[in-house]
C-alpha positions as CSV (number, residue, x, y, z in Angstrom):
1,M,1.7,39.4,-23.2
2,S,5.1,40.6,-21.6
3,F,6.9,40.6,-24.8
4,I,4.7,43.0,-26.6
5,V,5.7,46.9,-26.4
6,N,3.0,49.3,-27.5
7,T,4.2,52.5,-29.1
8,T,3.3,55.3,-31.2
9,V,3.5,55.2,-35.2
10,L,6.1,58.1,-35.2
11,E,8.3,56.2,-32.6
12,L,7.9,52.9,-34.2
13,Y,9.3,54.5,-37.5
14,E,12.2,55.6,-35.6
15,G,13.4,52.0,-35.3
16,F,14.0,51.9,-39.0
17,K,17.5,53.1,-39.5
18,G,17.6,56.3,-41.4
19,W,14.1,55.8,-42.7
20,K,12.5,59.3,-43.5
21,R,8.9,59.5,-43.9
22,I,7.5,61.5,-47.1
23,G,6.6,65.2,-46.5
24,D,3.1,66.5,-45.9
25,K,3.5,68.6,-49.2
26,D,4.3,65.4,-51.2
27,V,1.7,63.4,-49.5
28,S,-1.1,66.2,-50.2
29,E,-0.2,65.9,-53.8
30,M,-0.3,62.1,-53.8
31,M,-3.6,62.2,-52.4
32,K,-4.9,64.7,-55.0
33,Y,-3.4,62.2,-57.9
34,L,-5.3,59.3,-56.1
35,I,-8.4,61.2,-55.7
36,D,-8.6,62.8,-59.2
37,R,-8.3,59.3,-60.9
38,G,-11.2,58.0,-58.5
39,F,-8.5,55.6,-56.1
40,Y,-9.9,57.4,-52.9
41,G,-13.0,58.9,-52.2
42,Q,-15.7,59.8,-49.5
43,G,-15.9,56.2,-48.4
44,G,-12.3,55.2,-48.6
45,W,-10.1,53.6,-50.9
46,K,-12.2,52.2,-54.1
47,H,-10.6,48.9,-54.0
48,F,-10.5,48.2,-50.3
49,Q,-13.7,49.7,-48.3
50,G,-13.5,47.1,-45.5
51,S,-15.1,43.9,-45.3
52,C,-18.4,45.5,-44.0
53,T,-19.0,46.8,-47.6
54,H,-18.7,43.5,-49.1
55,A,-21.2,41.0,-49.6
56,T,-21.1,38.1,-46.9
57,D,-20.2,35.8,-49.4
58,T,-17.2,37.5,-50.7
59,D,-14.2,35.8,-49.9
60,T,-11.4,37.3,-47.7
61,K,-8.8,36.7,-50.6
62,T,-10.7,39.2,-52.9
63,I,-11.1,41.8,-50.2
64,L,-7.2,41.3,-49.4
65,D,-6.5,41.5,-53.0
66,G,-8.1,44.8,-53.3
67,L,-5.5,46.3,-50.8
68,G,-2.9,45.0,-53.2
69,H,-4.1,47.2,-55.7
70,V,-4.2,50.1,-53.5
71,C,-0.6,49.8,-52.8
72,F,0.2,49.5,-56.3
73,F,-1.6,52.8,-57.1
74,I,0.3,54.3,-54.2
75,V,3.6,53.5,-55.7
76,Q,2.3,54.7,-59.0
77,A,1.2,58.1,-57.6
78,A,4.6,58.7,-55.7
79,A,6.7,58.0,-59.0
80,K,4.7,60.5,-60.6
81,V,4.5,63.2,-57.8
82,T,8.2,63.0,-56.6
83,N,9.8,63.4,-59.7
84,G,11.6,60.1,-59.4
85,R,12.3,60.0,-55.7
86,F,9.8,57.2,-55.6
87,G,9.1,54.2,-58.0
88,G,11.2,52.9,-60.7
89,K,14.7,52.4,-60.0
90,E,14.1,53.6,-56.3
91,Q,11.7,50.8,-55.6
92,T,13.4,48.0,-53.7
93,A,10.4,45.8,-52.9
94,R,7.2,44.6,-54.5
95,L,4.1,44.1,-52.3
96,E,2.3,40.8,-52.9
97,T,-1.0,39.7,-51.4
98,K,-1.2,36.1,-50.9
99,Y,-3.7,35.4,-48.7
100,E,-3.4,32.3,-46.3
101,S,0.1,31.3,-47.6
102,R,2.0,28.8,-45.4
103,T,5.6,28.8,-44.2
104,C,7.6,25.4,-43.7
105,V,5.3,23.0,-45.5
106,G,6.6,19.9,-45.9
107,V,9.2,20.2,-43.1
108,A,9.3,17.4,-41.0
109,D,7.6,18.1,-37.5
110,V,7.2,21.7,-38.2
111,T,3.5,23.1,-38.1
112,P,3.2,25.6,-40.9
113,C,2.3,29.1,-39.8
114,F,-0.2,31.2,-42.1
115,V,1.1,34.7,-43.8
116,D,-1.1,36.6,-46.1
117,G,1.5,38.6,-47.9
118,W,4.8,40.3,-47.9
119,S,6.9,42.6,-49.9
120,T,9.4,40.8,-52.1
121,L,12.9,42.0,-52.4
122,L,13.8,43.0,-55.9
123,K,17.6,42.2,-55.2
124,K,17.4,38.5,-55.1
125,A,19.3,36.6,-52.5
126,A,21.9,33.9,-52.8
127,H,21.1,30.4,-52.8
128,A,22.7,27.1,-53.0
129,T,23.4,25.5,-56.4
130,T,23.4,21.7,-54.7
131,G,20.8,22.4,-52.3
132,G,23.2,22.0,-49.6
133,G,24.5,24.2,-46.6
134,V,22.4,26.4,-44.0
135,S,18.8,26.6,-44.3
136,D,16.9,27.9,-47.3
137,M,13.2,27.6,-46.8
138,K,10.4,28.8,-48.6
139,I,7.0,30.0,-48.1
140,T,4.1,28.2,-50.3
141,D,1.1,30.4,-51.4
142,S,-2.5,28.7,-52.1
143,T,-2.0,28.0,-55.7
144,G,1.2,25.7,-54.5
145,C,3.7,28.1,-55.7
146,T,6.5,28.8,-53.6
147,H,8.7,32.0,-52.6
148,W,12.0,32.2,-50.9
149,M,11.8,33.1,-47.3
150,S,15.3,34.9,-47.5
151,E,13.8,37.4,-50.0
152,V,10.9,38.7,-47.9
153,G,11.1,42.3,-46.5
154,V,7.8,43.2,-44.8
155,I,5.4,40.2,-43.7
156,I,1.3,40.9,-43.7
157,R,-1.4,39.2,-41.7
158,Y,-5.0,40.1,-42.5
159,Q,-8.1,39.2,-40.3
160,R,-11.4,39.9,-41.8
161,E,-12.9,40.7,-38.4
162,S,-12.2,43.7,-36.1
163,G,-11.5,44.1,-32.3
164,E,-9.1,42.8,-29.6
165,A,-9.4,39.3,-30.1
166,A,-8.6,39.6,-33.8
167,R,-5.8,41.8,-33.0
168,Q,-4.3,39.3,-30.7
169,T,-4.7,36.6,-33.0
170,N,-3.0,38.6,-35.7
171,I,-0.1,39.3,-33.2
172,Q,0.3,35.7,-32.2
173,S,0.2,34.6,-36.0
174,I,2.7,36.9,-37.4
175,S,5.1,36.4,-34.4
176,S,5.2,32.8,-35.5
177,V,5.8,33.7,-39.0
178,A,8.7,36.0,-37.9
179,S,10.2,33.1,-35.9
180,H,10.3,30.9,-39.0
181,I,12.0,33.4,-40.9
182,F,14.7,34.1,-38.1
183,H,15.4,30.5,-38.0
184,N,15.8,30.1,-41.7
185,D,17.9,33.4,-42.3
186,K,20.8,34.3,-39.6
187,S,21.4,37.5,-41.8
188,R,18.1,38.9,-40.1
189,D,18.0,40.9,-36.8
190,Y,14.1,41.8,-37.1
191,V,11.2,41.7,-39.2
192,P,8.6,44.6,-39.8
193,S,5.2,43.5,-40.2
194,I,1.6,44.8,-41.1
195,L,-1.4,43.5,-39.0
196,I,-4.7,44.5,-40.3
197,Q,-8.0,43.7,-38.8
198,D,-10.9,44.8,-41.2
199,T,-9.7,48.5,-41.9
200,I,-7.8,48.9,-38.8
201,A,-3.8,48.5,-39.3
202,H,-0.7,48.4,-37.0
203,I,2.8,48.4,-37.8
204,A,5.2,46.2,-35.9
205,I,8.8,45.3,-35.5
206,H,9.7,41.7,-34.5
207,S,12.8,40.6,-32.9
208,R,13.7,37.3,-30.8
209,S,13.3,39.9,-27.7
210,S,10.1,41.4,-28.3
211,S,7.2,42.7,-30.9
212,V,6.8,46.5,-30.8
213,I,3.5,47.5,-32.2
214,S,2.3,50.9,-33.2
215,A,-1.0,52.3,-32.1
216,A,-3.9,51.5,-34.7
217,F,-5.0,53.7,-37.5
218,D,-7.7,53.2,-40.0
219,V,-6.6,52.5,-43.5
220,N,-9.8,54.3,-45.0
221,K,-10.0,57.0,-42.5
222,N,-6.3,57.9,-42.3
223,P,-5.2,57.3,-45.6
224,T,-2.0,59.2,-45.6
225,E,-0.6,56.8,-42.7
226,F,-1.3,54.1,-45.1
227,V,0.6,55.9,-48.2
228,Q,3.3,56.5,-45.7
229,V,3.6,52.4,-44.8
230,T,3.3,51.5,-48.5
231,L,6.1,53.7,-49.6
232,F,8.2,51.9,-46.7
233,V,7.3,48.5,-47.7
234,T,8.3,49.1,-51.1
235,H,11.2,51.5,-51.0
236,A,13.3,50.5,-47.6
237,S,16.9,49.6,-47.5
238,R,17.7,45.7,-46.6
239,Q,19.0,47.3,-43.2
240,Q,15.6,49.0,-42.7
241,F,13.7,45.7,-43.5
242,G,16.1,44.3,-40.6
243,F,19.0,42.7,-42.3
244,N,22.2,42.6,-40.5
245,P,24.9,44.7,-42.7
246,N,27.7,42.3,-41.1
247,I,26.0,39.2,-41.9
248,C,25.5,37.7,-45.4
249,R,24.6,34.7,-47.3
250,V,27.0,33.4,-49.9
251,V,27.6,30.2,-52.0
252,D,30.7,28.4,-51.3
253,P,33.0,26.7,-53.8
254,E,31.1,23.5,-53.5
255,G,27.6,25.0,-54.2
256,D,26.4,25.2,-50.9
257,L,24.8,28.2,-49.0
258,Q,26.8,29.6,-46.3
259,Y,27.1,32.6,-43.9
260,Q,29.8,35.2,-43.6
261,Y,30.1,37.1,-40.5
262,W,32.1,40.5,-40.3
263,V,33.0,40.5,-36.5
264,P,35.5,42.3,-34.2
265,L,38.1,40.4,-32.3
266,L,37.8,40.3,-28.5
267,C,41.6,41.3,-28.0
268,N,41.2,44.2,-30.5
269,P,37.5,45.5,-31.0
270,K,38.7,47.9,-33.5
271,R,40.1,45.0,-35.9
272,F,37.4,43.0,-37.8
273,V,37.7,39.4,-39.0
274,L,35.5,37.9,-41.8
275,Y,34.5,34.5,-40.9
276,Q,32.4,31.9,-43.3
277,T,30.7,29.0,-42.1
278,V,31.8,25.4,-43.3
279,T,29.4,23.3,-41.5
280,T,26.3,23.5,-39.1
281,L,27.0,21.8,-35.9
282,F,23.8,22.6,-34.2
283,H,20.6,24.7,-34.9
284,H,17.7,25.0,-32.5
285,A,14.5,23.1,-33.9
286,V,12.2,25.2,-36.0
287,S,9.7,26.8,-33.4
288,P,6.6,29.3,-33.5
289,N,8.0,30.6,-30.5
290,L,9.6,34.0,-31.4
291,Y,10.9,35.3,-27.9
292,A,13.7,32.4,-27.8
293,K,17.4,32.1,-27.7
294,D,17.4,30.4,-31.2
295,M,21.1,29.2,-30.9
296,C,23.2,28.1,-33.9
297,V,26.7,26.7,-33.8
298,Y,28.7,26.5,-37.1
299,R,32.2,25.3,-37.8
300,V,33.9,28.4,-39.4
301,R,36.9,29.6,-41.3
302,P,38.4,32.8,-42.3
303,A,37.8,34.2,-45.5
304,K,39.1,37.1,-47.6
305,T,36.4,38.8,-49.5
306,W,33.0,39.9,-48.3
307,R,30.0,38.3,-50.2
308,D,32.5,36.1,-52.0
309,G,31.9,32.6,-51.0
310,T,34.6,31.3,-52.8
311,S,37.4,33.3,-51.0
312,I,37.2,31.0,-48.0
313,D,40.5,29.8,-46.9
314,Q,40.4,26.3,-46.6
315,D,43.8,25.9,-44.9
316,A,43.1,27.7,-41.9
317,P,42.4,26.0,-39.0
318,A,38.4,25.6,-38.1
319,E,36.8,27.4,-35.5
320,V,33.4,27.4,-33.8
321,L,30.8,30.4,-34.2
322,R,27.8,30.5,-31.9
323,D,25.2,32.7,-32.9
324,F,22.1,33.4,-30.0
325,A,19.8,35.7,-28.3
326,Q,20.8,36.2,-24.8
327,F,19.3,37.8,-22.1
328,H,20.7,41.3,-21.6
329,T,20.9,41.1,-17.7
330,I,23.5,38.2,-18.4
331,A,27.1,39.3,-18.8
332,S,29.2,38.2,-22.0
333,D,30.4,35.0,-22.3
334,A,33.9,36.0,-22.4
335,D,33.1,38.0,-18.9
336,L,31.7,35.0,-17.3
337,Q,34.3,32.5,-18.3
338,D,37.1,35.2,-16.6
339,R,35.1,35.5,-13.6
340,V,34.3,31.7,-13.1
341,R,37.8,30.7,-13.9
342,A,39.8,33.2,-11.7
343,A,37.2,31.9,-9.0
344,M,38.1,28.4,-10.0
345,M,41.9,29.0,-10.0
346,A,41.7,30.4,-6.4
347,A,39.9,27.3,-5.2
348,A,42.2,24.7,-6.7
349,V,44.1,22.9,-4.3
350,S,46.6,21.2,-6.4
351,E,48.7,21.6,-9.7
352,E,46.3,18.9,-11.2
353,E,43.2,20.8,-10.4
354,R,45.0,24.2,-11.9
355,Q,45.3,22.2,-14.9
356,I,41.9,20.8,-15.1
357,V,40.7,24.5,-14.5
358,E,43.1,25.7,-17.2
359,E,42.0,23.2,-19.8
360,G,38.2,23.3,-18.8
361,F,37.3,26.5,-20.7
362,L,37.1,27.4,-24.3
363,S,39.5,30.1,-25.6
364,V,37.2,33.1,-26.9
365,T,38.2,35.0,-29.7
366,V,35.0,36.9,-30.6
367,D,32.4,37.9,-28.2
368,A,30.1,40.8,-29.3
369,A,26.8,42.0,-29.8
370,A,25.5,41.4,-33.5
371,S,24.6,45.2,-33.4
372,G,23.7,45.5,-37.2
373,G,20.0,45.8,-36.4
374,E,19.2,46.3,-32.7
375,A,15.9,48.2,-34.0
376,N,13.8,47.3,-30.8
377,R,16.6,47.9,-28.1
378,K,15.4,51.3,-27.5
379,M,11.8,50.6,-27.4
380,D,12.5,47.1,-25.5
381,A,13.7,49.1,-22.4
382,R,10.0,50.5,-22.2
383,P,8.8,48.8,-20.0
384,T,12.1,47.4,-18.6
385,S,12.1,43.7,-18.5
386,N,14.6,41.2,-17.5
387,Y,13.5,39.1,-20.7
388,V,14.9,41.6,-23.2
389,R,17.3,39.5,-25.3
390,E,20.3,40.6,-27.2
391,R,21.6,38.9,-30.1
392,R,25.4,37.9,-29.6
393,I,28.2,36.4,-31.6
394,C,31.0,34.2,-30.1
395,V,33.8,32.5,-31.8
396,Y,35.8,29.9,-30.1
397,G,39.4,28.3,-30.8
398,E,38.5,24.9,-30.2
399,E,36.1,22.5,-32.0
400,C,34.5,20.3,-29.5
401,Q,31.8,17.9,-29.2
402,D,29.0,18.2,-26.6
403,L,28.2,15.2,-24.6
404,Y,24.9,14.6,-26.4
405,K,26.6,13.6,-29.5
406,I,28.9,10.8,-27.8
407,E,27.5,7.4,-28.0
408,H,30.3,5.3,-26.6
409,P,29.9,4.7,-23.0
410,A,33.8,4.9,-22.1
411,L,34.0,8.4,-23.5
412,Y,30.7,9.2,-22.2
413,F,31.3,8.3,-18.8
414,Y,35.0,9.3,-18.8
415,G,33.5,12.7,-19.8
416,L,31.0,12.8,-16.8
417,S,34.1,11.7,-14.3
418,K,35.8,14.9,-15.3
419,V,32.8,16.9,-15.3
420,S,32.2,15.8,-11.5
421,E,35.7,17.0,-11.0
422,L,35.2,20.5,-12.5
423,L,31.9,20.6,-10.4
424,L,33.7,19.9,-7.1
425,I,36.1,22.9,-8.1
426,L,33.3,25.1,-8.8
427,W,31.5,24.6,-5.8
428,R,34.4,25.2,-3.8
429,A,34.9,28.4,-5.5
430,R,31.4,29.2,-4.2
431,W,29.9,29.3,-7.9
432,L,27.0,27.2,-9.4
433,H,26.5,26.3,-13.2
434,G,22.8,26.4,-13.0
435,D,22.1,24.4,-16.1
436,G,23.7,21.1,-16.2
437,S,22.9,19.0,-19.0
438,P,25.1,17.1,-21.8
439,G,25.0,20.3,-24.0
440,N,26.9,22.3,-21.5
441,F,29.9,20.3,-21.3
442,L,32.3,19.7,-24.2
443,M,35.0,17.0,-25.1
444,E,37.8,18.0,-27.2
445,L,39.8,15.5,-29.2
446,L,43.5,16.5,-28.9
447,K,45.2,13.7,-30.7
448,L,43.5,13.1,-34.0
449,D,46.3,10.9,-35.5
450,E,45.9,8.1,-32.4
451,S,43.1,5.7,-31.2
452,A,40.5,7.5,-29.2
453,F,41.1,4.9,-26.5
454,L,44.5,4.2,-26.2
455,N,44.5,6.8,-23.3
456,L,41.6,8.9,-22.5
457,A,43.2,11.3,-20.2
458,D,46.1,12.1,-22.9
459,D,43.5,12.2,-25.8
460,Y,40.5,14.0,-24.5
461,V,40.0,17.2,-22.3
462,V,36.5,18.3,-20.8
463,K,35.3,21.9,-21.1
464,I,32.5,23.7,-19.2
465,T,30.3,26.1,-21.0
466,D,26.9,27.9,-21.6
467,L,27.6,29.7,-18.2
468,E,24.4,32.0,-18.8
469,M,22.8,30.5,-15.5
470,A,26.1,30.6,-13.6
471,S,26.2,32.7,-10.4
472,R,28.0,33.0,-7.1
473,Y,26.2,31.1,-4.3
474,S,25.8,34.1,-2.1
475,E,23.9,35.7,-5.1
476,K,21.5,33.0,-5.5
477,G,17.9,33.0,-4.1
478,P,14.4,31.1,-4.6
479,W,13.1,34.4,-6.2
480,Q,15.1,33.5,-9.3
481,G,12.6,30.4,-10.1
482,F,13.4,27.4,-11.9
483,H,15.8,27.3,-14.9
484,G,17.9,24.8,-16.1
485,T,17.4,21.6,-18.8
486,P,14.2,19.9,-17.5
487,D,15.5,16.2,-18.1
488,Y,18.8,17.0,-16.0
489,A,17.2,19.2,-13.0
490,A,17.7,18.3,-9.6
491,I,14.5,16.8,-8.0
492,E,14.7,20.0,-5.5
493,I,14.8,22.7,-8.2
494,A,11.7,20.9,-9.8
495,A,10.0,21.1,-6.7
496,G,11.3,24.7,-5.6
497,K,12.0,23.5,-2.1
498,H,14.2,21.4,-0.1
499,L,12.8,17.9,0.0
500,F,15.8,16.4,2.6
501,H,15.2,19.0,5.4
502,P,14.6,17.6,9.1
503,D,11.2,17.5,10.8
504,Q,11.6,20.7,12.5
505,P,9.9,24.2,11.6
506,N,13.0,26.4,12.5
507,A,15.5,24.6,10.3
508,L,17.3,26.7,7.6
509,S,16.4,24.0,5.0
510,T,12.8,24.0,6.1
511,I,12.1,27.5,5.8
512,H,14.7,28.7,3.1
513,F,15.2,27.4,-0.4
514,Q,18.3,28.0,-2.6
515,Y,20.0,26.6,-5.4
516,N,23.3,24.8,-4.3
517,G,26.4,23.2,-5.5
518,F,25.0,19.4,-5.0
519,H,21.8,20.4,-7.5
520,D,24.5,20.9,-10.1
521,L,26.2,17.5,-9.2
522,E,22.6,15.7,-9.1
523,S,22.3,17.0,-12.9
524,A,25.3,14.8,-13.8
525,I,23.8,11.9,-12.3
526,W,20.6,12.5,-14.3
527,M,22.8,12.7,-17.5
528,A,24.4,9.1,-16.6
529,L,21.0,7.5,-15.5
530,K,19.5,8.8,-18.9
531,F,22.0,7.5,-21.0
532,A,22.0,4.1,-19.2
533,L,18.2,4.1,-19.7
534,E,18.4,4.8,-23.3
535,H,20.9,2.0,-24.1
536,V,21.3,-2.0,-23.6
537,A,24.0,-4.0,-24.0
538,V,24.0,-6.4,-27.0
539,P,22.6,-8.9,-27.2
540,A,19.6,-8.0,-25.3
541,H,18.1,-10.0,-22.5
542,N,14.7,-10.1,-20.8
543,V,12.0,-8.6,-23.1
544,P,9.7,-7.8,-20.3
545,L,12.3,-6.0,-18.3
546,L,13.2,-3.9,-21.5
547,A,9.9,-3.0,-22.0
548,R,10.1,-1.7,-18.3
549,Q,13.1,0.1,-19.2
550,V,11.1,1.8,-21.8
551,F,8.5,2.7,-19.2
552,L,11.1,3.9,-16.8
553,R,12.6,6.4,-19.5
554,I,9.4,7.8,-20.1
555,E,8.5,8.0,-16.4
556,F,11.8,9.6,-15.6
557,F,12.6,11.9,-18.9
558,G,9.1,12.3,-20.4
559,P,7.0,15.7,-20.3
560,F,8.4,17.6,-17.4
561,E,5.4,18.2,-15.5
562,K,4.6,14.4,-15.2
563,C,8.0,13.5,-14.4
564,K,8.6,15.9,-11.5
565,V,7.3,13.3,-8.7
566,P,8.2,10.1,-9.9
567,R,11.5,11.2,-10.3
568,R,12.1,11.7,-6.7
569,R,12.1,7.9,-5.7
570,V,15.2,7.7,-7.8
571,I,17.1,10.1,-5.3
572,M,15.1,9.6,-2.1
573,G,13.9,6.0,-2.5
574,S,15.1,3.0,-0.5
575,P,16.4,-0.1,-1.8
576,D,13.2,-1.6,-2.2
577,E,11.7,1.4,-3.6
578,T,14.4,1.3,-6.4
579,K,14.4,-2.4,-6.8
580,D,12.9,-2.2,-10.3
581,I,15.4,0.3,-11.9
582,L,18.2,-1.9,-10.5
583,E,16.4,-5.1,-12.1
584,V,16.1,-3.2,-15.3
585,L,20.0,-2.1,-15.4
586,Q,21.0,-5.7,-14.4
587,N,18.8,-7.0,-17.3
588,A,20.4,-4.4,-19.7
589,Y,23.9,-4.6,-18.8
590,G,24.6,-7.5,-16.7
591,R,24.7,-8.0,-13.0
592,D,28.6,-7.3,-12.9
593,S,28.3,-4.1,-14.8
594,P,29.1,-1.0,-12.7
595,M,26.3,0.9,-14.8
596,C,24.1,-0.8,-12.0
597,D,25.8,1.2,-9.5
598,L,24.0,4.2,-10.5
599,V,21.1,3.1,-8.4
600,K,23.0,3.1,-5.4
601,L,25.0,6.4,-6.5
602,S,21.6,8.1,-6.7
603,R,20.7,7.2,-3.3
604,K,24.1,8.3,-1.9
605,M,23.2,11.7,-3.5
606,G,20.2,11.8,-1.6
607,L,21.9,10.9,1.7
608,A,24.1,13.7,0.6
609,H,21.6,16.2,0.4
610,R,20.0,15.2,3.9
611,E,23.3,15.8,5.6
612,A,23.8,19.1,4.1
613,Q,20.2,20.0,5.2
614,A,20.3,18.5,9.0
615,N,22.2,21.4,10.4
616,G,21.5,25.0,11.0
617,I,18.4,27.0,12.2
618,D,17.0,30.5,11.7
619,E,17.0,32.0,15.1
620,D,14.6,34.7,13.8
621,F,11.9,32.1,13.5
622,G,9.0,32.5,16.1
623,R,10.2,35.9,17.0
624,G,7.7,38.1,14.9
625,V,10.2,39.6,12.8
626,P,10.3,39.3,9.2
627,L,12.4,36.3,8.0
628,L,15.3,37.4,5.7
629,H,16.7,34.6,3.4
630,K,19.2,32.7,4.7
631,P,21.1,30.0,2.7
632,L,22.7,26.7,4.1
633,P,26.3,27.3,5.1
634,P,28.7,26.0,2.6
635,S,30.2,24.0,5.3
636,N,27.2,21.9,5.5
637,F,28.1,20.1,2.2
638,P,29.8,16.8,2.4
639,L,32.4,17.0,-0.5
640,D,33.1,13.0,-0.6
641,I,30.1,12.7,-2.7
642,Y,31.9,14.3,-5.7
643,D,34.6,11.7,-5.2
644,A,32.0,8.9,-5.0
645,V,30.5,10.1,-8.3
646,R,33.7,10.6,-10.1
647,R,34.8,6.7,-9.1
648,C,31.4,5.6,-10.1
649,F,31.7,7.3,-13.6
650,A,35.2,6.4,-14.1
651,S,34.6,2.8,-13.2
652,I,31.8,2.4,-15.9
653,G,34.1,4.3,-18.5
654,D,36.8,1.7,-17.7
655,Y,34.2,-1.3,-18.2
656,Y,33.4,-0.4,-21.6
657,G,36.7,0.5,-23.2
658,G,37.6,-0.6,-26.3
659,E,37.3,0.6,-29.9
660,E,33.6,-0.4,-30.6
661,S,30.8,0.2,-28.3
662,P,29.2,-3.0,-27.0
663,L,25.9,-1.0,-26.6
664,M,23.0,-0.2,-28.7
665,K,20.3,2.1,-28.6
666,L,17.0,1.1,-26.8
667,N,15.1,2.6,-29.5
668,D,16.7,0.0,-31.8
669,V,15.7,-3.1,-30.0
670,N,13.0,-5.0,-31.6
671,L,10.7,-5.5,-28.7
């Protein structure tokens, strides 16, 4: 498991900012107190001696509840022995054992995850009075009672069995629970947990980057270590529990739950600005996959007072905040934008192209690490991994819509025509985007008081975003593997090799494979084809062909592994081999619709690939020397394909101009 980092117990405690383990003298006095009262003896803890000492028919809940009693007595002993340094007003959380409780019960399309206990924070979190705003999910216990996920400190998973298999099951289960907690509460940077297999315990810290797992200790044979973890679970601060001190949950004037972010300005990192969320524009789906990007995008406005949701400045212009976990090897968004924009400006050949570049990027006002809780950072570096993630916060001056949200064909294909212009300049600059999808190209509406379709060029600008996978052509190589959004990946990227190379063993394209600008452009064609296969003109026509359209949509945009080979005929096929696709589009849109030209355009894309791969040989081939990686020369690539793509997309956009879209979703057609 590459995302698991093993460490010692003492090293793990270093991740809990400022937490000091109780001294040996106090621990000894606590153990004497517990022994004198019969709570601990030769066999271990009286109320938790391990599953092997119980009758086989004793239910697991009863065994686990005994551990809860042990924790109660430990806190009681600490309060007595330490003269008020623990217990009473110093206690911050209450440990509860709730065997086989479940997260996300009743949440559509989400499989609940099991958790067996947690520490409930004594200081309650903010909750909406209207039920609106950002996510606020609950954990449901076995009795049906619910508990706010945002008020959980440490989580517990218990397995009656011991051994490595039980440990791995516990790690997987608790990681999924942590993922649900992160999805629910963006004020959380990491989640501590306790994993117990029979009497063997581990402490862990989970983040979107990794799970750091301590060495094992036996709850009964090493009672002092269990005393230490119990005091942490019940007395840690919010920050030590993994809450970010610069992000909080508040209730806005409408009674909706929102977040406040306290973040430094990019232009002056010493100056901080307080933003409050207004609307959730995008949130990745709830997933058990912990080690993920988990991106959220919010509309935000400045606020005046920390933790006061009513202090938002309603008159200030809205901005957009993006919260995501990014691989630490990737440069910051602002840095990537600056580098790519400078390269594209240098490659622009006209004033019009320079304007396209100038308008084609978002204005970044904040680009910073969410540094409130980087508990795993130091430990993540051991072993060093390219998959370590760093949580980042970016704020952009413009609110845009990505192409996923645009249903009107005139607007969608106008946007794609501008995407092709951006991709041409990007490729001339010898840069690659690496992840073309409708989510990574944005449209900004400039004129709010006029019709969106009077003059698209005046009303909208298209922006390129999400440059995480962007790189110079000279830096790209096959060793980087597949990346991108599967539905829109070029067929060669899916295959991991050139498919249009000549039939000669020493050809560069036969021996060497590398991502190139044509792969970015092909992604735009897949965006167009998916839109075309997901819609029909009103009224619909031939029902069997509509059924065939449903089949093609699944064949080309279904599960990635099943679609990789069938998709090839779209780009590589002859007119006869793509005849069915043309018939489907003619049925859906009419023979005169330029939407049908997408079939011919896809074939042109394949011919352009073939032309680019036709020339160039590796002179080292057959000489008995190691073959160093050699990319295709940029001069091999015929740039007229970009204009062909732009003209096709623009003609579709022009054809469907008008206030009302003449299309409907294929899913809405009654077949």
